Each structure stands twice: as C-alpha cells, then as structure tokens.
KEDO-113624 format. One record per residue (C-alpha): y, x, z; residue number from 1. Coordinates in Angstrom, 1 decimal. Layout:
% KEDO-113624
((Y; X; Z); NUM)
...
This chain:
% KEDO-113624
((24.6; 3.2; 1.1); 1)
((23.3; 2.4; 4.6); 2)
((25.6; -0.6; 4.8); 3)
((23.3; -3.0; 2.9); 4)
((20.6; -2.1; 5.4); 5)
((22.8; -2.7; 8.4); 6)
((24.1; -6.0; 6.8); 7)
((20.6; -7.4; 6.2); 8)
((19.4; -6.5; 9.8); 9)
((22.5; -8.2; 11.3); 10)
((21.9; -11.2; 9.1); 11)
((18.3; -11.4; 10.2); 12)
((19.2; -11.2; 13.8); 13)
((22.1; -13.7; 13.8); 14)
((21.4; -16.0; 10.8); 15)
((18.4; -18.1; 12.2); 16)
((20.3; -18.4; 15.5); 17)
((23.8; -19.3; 14.6); 18)
((23.5; -20.5; 11.0); 19)
((20.0; -22.0; 10.7); 20)
((20.6; -24.4; 7.8); 21)
((22.6; -21.9; 5.8); 22)
((20.0; -19.2; 6.5); 23)
((17.1; -21.4; 5.3); 24)
((18.9; -22.0; 2.0); 25)
((20.3; -18.6; 1.2); 26)
((18.2; -15.9; 2.9); 27)
((16.3; -15.1; -0.3); 28)
((19.5; -14.5; -2.3); 29)
((20.9; -12.3; 0.5); 30)
((17.7; -10.2; 0.9); 31)
((17.1; -9.7; -2.8); 32)
((20.7; -9.2; -3.6); 33)
((21.3; -6.5; -1.0); 34)
((18.0; -4.8; -2.0); 35)
((19.0; -4.8; -5.7); 36)
((22.2; -2.9; -4.8); 37)
((20.2; -0.1; -3.3); 38)
((17.5; 0.0; -6.0); 39)
((20.2; 0.2; -8.7); 40)
((21.9; 3.1; -6.9); 41)
((18.6; 4.9; -6.6); 42)
((17.5; 4.3; -10.2); 43)
((20.8; 4.7; -12.0); 44)
((22.9; 6.8; -9.6); 45)
((20.3; 9.2; -8.1); 46)
((17.8; 9.0; -11.0); 47)
((15.2; 8.7; -8.3); 48)
((12.8; 6.1; -9.8); 49)
((9.7; 7.7; -8.4); 50)
((11.1; 7.2; -4.9); 51)
((11.5; 3.5; -5.6); 52)
((8.0; 3.2; -7.0); 53)
((6.5; 4.9; -3.9); 54)
((8.4; 2.5; -1.6); 55)
((7.3; -0.5; -3.8); 56)
((3.6; 0.7; -3.4); 57)
((4.1; 0.7; 0.4); 58)
((5.6; -2.8; 0.3); 59)
((2.7; -4.2; -1.7); 60)
((0.2; -2.7; 0.7); 61)
((2.2; -3.9; 3.7); 62)
((2.6; -7.5; 2.6); 63)
((-0.9; -7.8; 1.2); 64)
((-2.4; -7.1; 4.6); 65)
((0.0; -9.4; 6.5); 66)
((-0.4; -12.2; 3.9); 67)
((-4.2; -12.0; 3.6); 68)
((-4.6; -12.1; 7.4); 69)
((-2.2; -15.0; 7.6); 70)
((-4.2; -17.0; 5.0); 71)
((-7.6; -16.3; 6.5); 72)
((-6.4; -17.0; 10.1); 73)
((-5.1; -20.4; 8.9); 74)
((-8.6; -21.4; 8.1); 75)
((-9.9; -21.0; 11.6); 76)
((-9.4; -23.9; 14.0); 77)
((-10.3; -23.8; 17.7); 78)
((-11.1; -26.9; 19.7); 79)
((-10.5; -26.5; 23.4); 80)
((-10.9; -28.5; 26.6); 81)
((-7.9; -30.7; 27.5); 82)
((-7.1; -29.1; 30.8); 83)
((-7.3; -25.5; 31.9); 84)
((-7.1; -23.5; 35.1); 85)
((-4.9; -20.4; 35.8); 86)
((-8.0; -18.2; 35.5); 87)
((-9.1; -19.7; 32.2); 88)
((-5.5; -19.4; 30.9); 89)
((-5.4; -15.8; 31.9); 90)
((-8.7; -15.0; 30.2); 91)
((-7.5; -16.9; 27.1); 92)
((-4.4; -14.6; 26.9); 93)
((-6.6; -11.5; 27.4); 94)
((-8.8; -12.8; 24.5); 95)
((-5.6; -13.2; 22.4); 96)
((-4.5; -9.7; 23.2); 97)
((-7.8; -8.3; 22.1); 98)
((-8.2; -10.2; 18.8); 99)
((-4.5; -9.5; 17.9); 100)
((-5.8; -6.0; 17.1); 101)
((-8.3; -7.3; 14.6); 102)
((-6.3; -10.1; 12.9); 103)
((-2.7; -9.1; 13.7); 104)
((-0.3; -10.6; 16.1); 105)
((0.8; -13.1; 13.5); 106)
((-2.8; -14.2; 12.8); 107)
((-3.7; -14.4; 16.5); 108)
((-0.5; -16.4; 17.3); 109)
((-1.1; -18.9; 14.5); 110)
((-4.7; -19.4; 15.5); 111)
((-4.2; -19.6; 19.2); 112)
((-0.8; -21.3; 19.9); 113)
((-2.0; -24.8; 19.2); 114)
((-5.1; -24.6; 21.3); 115)
((-3.0; -23.0; 24.0); 116)
((-0.6; -26.0; 24.0); 117)
((-3.4; -28.5; 24.0); 118)
((-5.3; -26.9; 27.0); 119)
((-2.1; -27.0; 29.0); 120)
((-0.6; -30.2; 27.7); 121)
((-0.4; -32.0; 31.1); 122)
((1.7; -29.2; 32.6); 123)
((2.9; -27.0; 29.8); 124)
((6.0; -25.2; 30.9); 125)
((8.4; -22.4; 29.7); 126)
((6.3; -19.7; 31.2); 127)
((3.3; -20.7; 29.1); 128)
((5.4; -20.1; 25.9); 129)
((7.1; -16.9; 27.1); 130)
((3.9; -15.2; 28.3); 131)
((2.1; -16.2; 25.1); 132)
((4.8; -14.5; 23.1); 133)
((4.7; -11.5; 25.4); 134)
((1.0; -10.9; 25.3); 135)
((-0.5; -12.4; 22.1); 136)
((2.5; -12.1; 19.7); 137)
((3.5; -8.6; 20.8); 138)
((1.9; -6.3; 23.3); 139)
((-1.7; -7.3; 22.5); 140)
((-1.4; -5.8; 19.0); 141)
((-0.5; -2.3; 20.2); 142)
((-3.9; -0.6; 19.5); 143)
((-4.5; -0.7; 15.8); 144)
((-2.5; -0.6; 12.6); 145)
((-3.6; -4.2; 11.9); 146)
((-2.3; -5.3; 15.1); 147)
((1.4; -5.1; 14.5); 148)
((3.5; -4.4; 11.4); 149)
((5.2; -1.2; 12.7); 150)
((1.9; 0.4; 13.3); 151)
((0.6; -0.5; 9.8); 152)
((3.7; 1.1; 8.4); 153)
((2.8; 4.2; 10.3); 154)
((-0.7; 4.1; 8.9); 155)
((0.8; 3.9; 5.4); 156)
((2.9; 7.0; 6.3); 157)
((-0.3; 9.0; 7.2); 158)
((-1.1; 8.2; 10.8); 159)
((-4.9; 8.0; 11.1); 160)
((-6.3; 4.5; 11.8); 161)
((-7.8; 5.3; 15.2); 162)
((-4.9; 7.5; 16.4); 163)
((-3.0; 4.7; 18.1); 164)
((-6.0; 3.5; 19.9); 165)
((-6.9; 7.0; 21.1); 166)
((-3.3; 7.8; 22.3); 167)
((-1.9; 4.5; 23.4); 168)
((-4.7; 2.6; 25.2); 169)
((-3.6; 3.6; 28.8); 170)
((-0.1; 2.1; 28.1); 171)
((-1.6; -1.0; 26.6); 172)
((-4.0; -1.5; 29.4); 173)
((-1.3; -1.0; 32.0); 174)
((1.1; -3.4; 30.3); 175)
((-1.5; -6.1; 29.6); 176)
((-2.9; -5.9; 33.2); 177)
((0.5; -6.1; 34.9); 178)
((1.7; -9.0; 32.6); 179)
((-1.6; -11.0; 33.1); 180)
((-1.3; -10.5; 36.9); 181)
((2.3; -11.9; 36.9); 182)
((1.2; -14.8; 34.6); 183)
((-1.7; -15.7; 36.8); 184)
((0.6; -15.8; 40.0); 185)
((3.1; -18.0; 38.2); 186)
((0.5; -20.3; 36.6); 187)
((-1.4; -20.7; 39.9); 188)
((1.8; -21.8; 41.5); 189)
((2.5; -24.2; 38.6); 190)
((-1.1; -25.5; 38.9); 191)
((-1.1; -26.2; 42.6); 192)
((2.2; -28.1; 42.3); 193)
((1.1; -30.1; 39.3); 194)
((-0.1; -33.8; 39.5); 195)
((-3.4; -34.5; 41.1); 196)
((-4.5; -36.2; 37.9); 197)
((-4.7; -32.8; 36.1); 198)
((-7.4; -31.7; 38.5); 199)
((-9.4; -35.0; 38.1); 200)
((-9.1; -34.9; 34.3); 201)
((-10.4; -31.3; 34.4); 202)
((-13.4; -32.3; 36.5); 203)
((-14.6; -35.1; 34.3); 204)
((-13.6; -33.6; 30.9); 205)
((-16.6; -33.4; 28.6); 206)
((-14.8; -31.6; 25.8); 207)
((-16.3; -28.4; 24.6); 208)
((-15.0; -25.2; 23.0); 209)
((-15.7; -25.2; 19.3); 210)
((-14.6; -23.1; 16.4); 211)
((-14.3; -24.6; 12.9); 212)
((-14.0; -22.5; 9.8); 213)
((-16.2; -19.8; 11.0); 214)
((-17.0; -18.8; 7.3); 215)
((-13.6; -17.1; 7.4); 216)
((-14.8; -14.6; 9.8); 217)
((-16.7; -13.1; 6.8); 218)
((-13.4; -12.9; 4.8); 219)
((-11.8; -11.4; 7.9); 220)
((-14.5; -8.7; 8.0); 221)
((-13.9; -7.9; 4.4); 222)
((-10.2; -7.5; 4.8); 223)
((-10.7; -5.3; 7.9); 224)
((-13.2; -3.0; 6.0); 225)
((-10.9; -2.7; 3.0); 226)
((-8.1; -1.2; 5.1); 227)
((-10.0; 2.1; 4.9); 228)
((-10.0; 2.2; 1.1); 229)
((-7.2; 4.3; -0.3); 230)
((-8.5; 5.1; -3.8); 231)
((-8.2; 4.1; -6.6); 232)
((-4.7; 2.7; -6.3); 233)
((-4.4; -1.0; -5.3); 234)
((-8.2; -1.5; -5.0); 235)
((-7.7; -2.2; -1.3); 236)
((-5.0; -4.7; -2.0); 237)
((-7.1; -6.4; -4.7); 238)
((-10.0; -6.8; -2.3); 239)
((-7.7; -8.3; 0.3); 240)
((-6.2; -10.8; -2.1); 241)
((-9.5; -11.9; -3.4); 242)
((-10.7; -12.5; 0.2); 243)
((-7.6; -14.5; 0.9); 244)
((-7.9; -16.6; -2.2); 245)
((-11.6; -17.3; -1.5); 246)
((-10.8; -18.2; 2.1); 247)
((-8.1; -20.7; 1.0); 248)
((-10.3; -22.5; -1.4); 249)
((-13.4; -22.4; 0.7); 250)
((-11.7; -23.8; 3.8); 251)
((-11.7; -27.6; 4.1); 252)
((-8.4; -29.4; 3.9); 253)
((-9.1; -31.0; 7.3); 254)
((-8.9; -27.5; 9.0); 255)
((-5.7; -26.6; 7.2); 256)
((-4.3; -30.0; 8.2); 257)
((-5.3; -29.5; 11.8); 258)
((-3.7; -26.1; 11.8); 259)
((-0.6; -27.5; 10.0); 260)
((-1.1; -24.6; 7.6); 261)
((1.6; -23.9; 5.0); 262)
((2.9; -20.8; 3.2); 263)
((6.5; -21.0; 4.5); 264)
((6.2; -18.4; 7.2); 265)
((4.6; -15.7; 5.0); 266)
((7.0; -16.6; 2.2); 267)
((9.9; -15.8; 4.5); 268)
((8.4; -12.6; 5.6); 269)
((7.6; -11.4; 2.1); 270)
((11.1; -12.1; 0.9); 271)
((12.9; -10.5; 3.8); 272)
((10.7; -7.4; 3.7); 273)
((11.6; -6.9; 0.0); 274)
((15.1; -6.5; 1.1); 275)
((14.2; -4.4; 4.2); 276)
((12.0; -2.0; 2.3); 277)
((14.7; -1.6; -0.4); 278)
((17.8; -1.3; 1.7); 279)
((16.3; 1.1; 4.3); 280)
((15.6; 3.8; 1.7); 281)
((19.1; 5.6; 2.2); 282)
((18.7; 5.3; 6.1); 283)
((15.2; 6.8; 6.0); 284)
((16.1; 9.6; 3.6); 285)
((19.3; 10.4; 5.6); 286)
((17.3; 10.6; 8.8); 287)
((14.6; 12.8; 7.2); 288)
((17.2; 15.3; 5.9); 289)
((19.5; 15.4; 9.0); 290)
((17.2; 15.0; 11.9); 291)
((17.0; 18.8; 12.5); 292)
((20.7; 18.7; 13.4); 293)
((20.1; 16.3; 16.3); 294)
((18.5; 19.0; 18.4); 295)
((15.5; 18.5; 20.6); 296)
((15.0; 14.9; 21.4); 297)
((12.6; 14.0; 24.2); 298)
((10.0; 11.1; 24.1); 299)
((12.3; 9.2; 26.5); 300)
((14.9; 8.9; 23.8); 301)
((12.4; 7.7; 21.2); 302)
((10.9; 5.2; 23.7); 303)
((14.1; 3.5; 24.8); 304)
((15.9; 3.9; 21.5); 305)
((13.1; 2.4; 19.3); 306)
((12.3; -0.2; 22.1); 307)
((15.9; -1.5; 22.8); 308)
((16.6; -1.7; 19.1); 309)
((13.3; -3.4; 18.3); 310)
((14.4; -6.2; 20.7); 311)
((17.6; -7.0; 18.7); 312)
((16.3; -6.0; 15.2); 313)
((13.0; -6.4; 13.6); 314)
((10.6; -3.8; 15.1); 315)
((9.1; -2.7; 11.7); 316)
((12.2; -1.1; 10.2); 317)
((13.2; 0.2; 13.7); 318)
((9.8; 2.0; 13.9); 319)
((10.2; 3.5; 10.5); 320)
((13.8; 4.8; 11.3); 321)
((12.7; 6.5; 14.4); 322)
((9.5; 7.8; 12.8); 323)
((11.5; 9.5; 10.1); 324)
((13.9; 10.9; 12.6); 325)
((11.1; 12.4; 14.7); 326)
((9.3; 13.7; 11.6); 327)
((12.6; 15.2; 10.2); 328)
((13.1; 17.4; 13.2); 329)
((10.2; 19.5; 12.0); 330)
((11.1; 19.7; 8.3); 331)
((10.5; 17.1; 5.5); 332)
((7.8; 19.2; 3.8); 333)
((5.3; 18.9; 6.6); 334)
((2.7; 16.1; 6.3); 335)
((2.2; 13.5; 9.0); 336)
((-1.5; 14.5; 9.6); 337)
((-0.4; 18.2; 10.1); 338)
((2.4; 17.2; 12.4); 339)
((0.1; 15.2; 14.7); 340)
((-1.5; 18.5; 15.8); 341)
((1.9; 19.4; 17.3); 342)
((1.8; 18.0; 20.9); 343)
((5.6; 17.4; 21.0); 344)
((5.6; 15.3; 17.8); 345)
((2.5; 13.4; 19.0); 346)
((4.2; 12.5; 22.3); 347)
((7.3; 11.4; 20.3); 348)
((5.2; 9.1; 18.1); 349)
((3.4; 7.6; 21.0); 350)
((6.8; 6.8; 22.6); 351)
((8.0; 5.2; 19.2); 352)
((4.8; 3.2; 18.8); 353)
((4.8; 1.8; 22.3); 354)
((8.6; 1.2; 22.2); 355)
((8.6; -0.7; 18.9); 356)
((5.5; -2.8; 19.6); 357)
((6.1; -3.7; 23.3); 358)
((9.9; -4.2; 23.1); 359)
((9.5; -6.6; 20.2); 360)
((8.7; -9.1; 22.9); 361)
((12.2; -8.9; 24.3); 362)
((13.8; -11.6; 22.2); 363)
((12.8; -14.2; 19.8); 364)
((14.0; -12.0; 16.9); 365)
((12.1; -8.9; 17.9); 366)
((8.9; -9.8; 16.0); 367)
((8.1; -12.3; 13.4); 368)
((5.5; -14.3; 15.3); 369)
((7.9; -15.0; 18.2); 370)
((10.0; -17.4; 16.1); 371)
((6.9; -19.0; 14.7); 372)
((5.5; -19.7; 18.1); 373)
((8.9; -21.1; 19.3); 374)
((9.1; -23.4; 16.2); 375)
((5.5; -24.8; 16.6); 376)
((6.1; -25.5; 20.4); 377)
((9.4; -27.2; 19.7); 378)
((7.7; -29.3; 17.0); 379)
((5.2; -30.5; 19.7); 380)
((8.0; -31.4; 22.0); 381)
((7.4; -28.5; 24.5); 382)
((10.3; -27.4; 26.6); 383)
((11.0; -23.9; 25.2); 384)
((13.6; -21.6; 26.6); 385)
((16.9; -21.1; 24.8); 386)
((17.7; -17.7; 23.4); 387)
((19.6; -16.9; 26.5); 388)
((17.0; -18.5; 28.7); 389)
((14.3; -16.3; 27.2); 390)
((16.4; -13.3; 28.1); 391)
((16.1; -14.2; 31.7); 392)
((12.3; -13.7; 31.5); 393)
((13.0; -10.5; 29.7); 394)
((15.2; -8.9; 32.3); 395)
((13.3; -10.3; 35.3); 396)
((9.7; -9.5; 34.0); 397)
((9.7; -7.3; 30.9); 398)
((12.3; -4.7; 31.7); 399)
((10.6; -3.8; 35.1); 400)
((7.2; -3.5; 33.3); 401)
((8.7; -1.3; 30.5); 402)
((10.4; 0.9; 33.1); 403)
((7.0; 1.3; 34.9); 404)
((5.4; 2.3; 31.5); 405)
((8.1; 4.9; 30.9); 406)
((7.9; 6.3; 34.5); 407)
((4.1; 6.6; 34.5); 408)
((3.4; 7.6; 30.8); 409)
((6.4; 8.6; 28.8); 410)
((8.7; 10.4; 31.3); 411)
C-alpha cells in the first residue's frame, strides 16, 4: 500500500519535467485517483475511518494556511528602482529571507520575484534566479512553521511554534550568511563587467521604492495571529479563509494585474497535496510502527537522508516520513511535546527540519516556489538555467554549504 505514495512522488518529480503538457491535463486525475485507492483501503479494508478523518483535518489546516498566505501576498505590489547595486541586491535577498518566515516562502517568492527581475533588468543573469530560489524560496523560511510547508506540518504534529526558531537559528544564520556572501561576490563581478549604461541609469534614476496594497498587511497579521488558535475545531481555518476572501475583494484589480495574480499555482498545490496526504498514510503508519527495529539512528542520518530526498521529492512529505521514523524509535504512544524533552530526539528533529527546508533548494522540484519562480522568469524572457544547469549551482555552491552546516552543527 506504499506503492501509490511512491508512484505519486515519482510522477510529481518527473511529470513537469518530461511530460509537461500531459501533466497539466491529467495531474488532478492521478493525484485524486491514487489517493482514493488508499482512502478506500483504510475505510473498507482496515475500518480506520478515524485515521482518515484526522489526516483530512491536517490537510485542511495545511492548505488553508498556504492558500490564505498566497491570496494575501498576491495583493501586495512593490515598485522598485530600475537598477540595483550588488549591495542593494544582497540586502533585498536578506529582506526576502526574513519575511519568508512571516508570509511563507511561497508568499515571499510571489511578492518579490517580479521586483527582483525589474531592479536587475539590464543585467539579469542565471545567478540572480538561482540565488533567489536558494535564499527566498527555501532557506529563508527555516525559522517558523509559517515559513516552509514541512515546518507547518511539524507544527500540526505537535512541535511548538517557537521551537524551530529557538533551535535552528544558528544553522539558518550560517547558511544565509554564507550564501549572501557568495552571491555578493558573484554579483559584484557581474556588475563591474556590465555595460557602463547601467551605472549611468542608476545615477539618474528618480524611481522610488513604493508598496501598493498595504491594507493586506492587516489581513496578513490576522492570519499570523490565528495560527495560535487550536480550539474550537476549524475556527483558525475559518478566520484565515475570511481574511483571504476579504483581501481578494478589497485589493484593486490593478494590483492583481501588476502581480499577474491567478489561482493556478495554489490550485495545483491543493490538488497534489490531497493525493500526498492520502497516499502517505501507509508509509507514515509503517514507519511509526517499525522504526524501533532500525536501531539507533544518529542526527547525521536524518540530516542527509531527509535532505537528499527533499531535493528530488517534495520536501513536505519527506519531512513527515523522517519525522515519523524518528518519533517511532521511542514508541508510538509518546506525544511530540514530551519527546522534545529528550535531547536525542530534539537533535534528530533539528537535523530533519534543517535538511528538509535547506535541501529543498537543490532542484526545481524540491519545493513548490522553485518552479513558480522559474516559470515567472521564463515568461519575462530571462535566461533561466535548465534542470541540469541548475544542478551545477547545487553541486558547486549548495553542497559545500550543506556540508559546512553538517560539520559545524549536526555532526
């Protein structure tokens, strides 16, 4: 019964790359069809309807947060200066990394990618796209459950909201610092070699930074505050949906048009995760029941295991799989909050959290925003690395940084 889960993950990893037209037409049938097989097995074969209902509740909470942040962020438009210096670019990426923890990597990516392309339009290159994905779309969101989907799934499983920030900030700071330093060096080289006209335009540019749709910051604050509500059932989700609907109708059409806002990206995420949440039930239950037989697994295993798999599969189900494996080593009856007082489990969960979030940047398919950024850049005629071209940056830049993180913090 794990086969539908594996089939769906392989399809998600290969479909958009090798069969894009077929994938766009048929991915809803595939995700819902495979999910239905597992759900039918649990309800009619195992008579485990409560397990299915619990998973459905987690899915609703997950997709409501992701969807509401997506809608609200689509109502915020940033005007930027036409040309930017390497220092300004570096500070912009740092800003993106910070706000990714407040509006999610998807929200931050959708708000900032178009301003990022405009402010570098005279010399935009592959490294601008790649480092934006590295920092804003992935690593930046590694401090809060709102930041990246894997961490929110952990929050739904009982990990306290501030736990990741308290335990993972040194790794986040190190990774962001090193990546920004590398980007600055590469961008400085590109800037110096760029046309002289770029410097002249920058000097006489009278454009000013401006944010349209600031009313949506209020809706954003409402969504963030509602995250901490857990009773009564679905009150949190009702507040988020209300804020998102209000944001959509309050935001002017000109802002949505400027952001090229549409519901296709969140629709795809919602449908795919219906299939993921359903089909991964047997895998999670098996891991929880059999993890004790694995013996003692060190944080290094969880870091590299969750990390490398997150690069080739979606990092959210990868996080859950390793989370359940780590938790199962201590018995299925112990709650997450109680387990976190165990230093060994805490160190394993840190390794899983960092691995899943950081390594999601390794490929275009590691995290949802990666492909969104690639698609937007290509639509604006920007030279974007191919799948294999992107891997060159992964091996030359990311893997040494991930090895440094492991050596200093995880090992």
